[in-house]
C-alpha angles and dihedrals in degrees: 000000000000124000122214108236119209113221115251094243099066092042090051091052091048088055087055090051093048091049090050091052089049091049093048091049091052092052088067090066108097115236091236090069094061114095114256116241117194112254092354129103105215092185091058092051092047091049091051094047095048094050092041088055092047091050090049094050092047092050090049093049092047091052091051089049088051094237119172123242093254093056092047092049091050089052092051092048090050091050092047 
């Protein structure tokens, strides 16, 4: 019995898409719902973590797709 293996590149880009859907879903949560922490902006930390995860997944997918550094840099500039 042979199993059809999906190449790493499409799976990596699907992970980026799933992360984007997750991120867009979380943006519908109002900031008032988040628990307050004294001297700590939880929304800033959440924002950083979400975009750090997105950047990591994009870099990973680009490596699997064998993109060059210039193409990856252009993508990051476009996203920013």
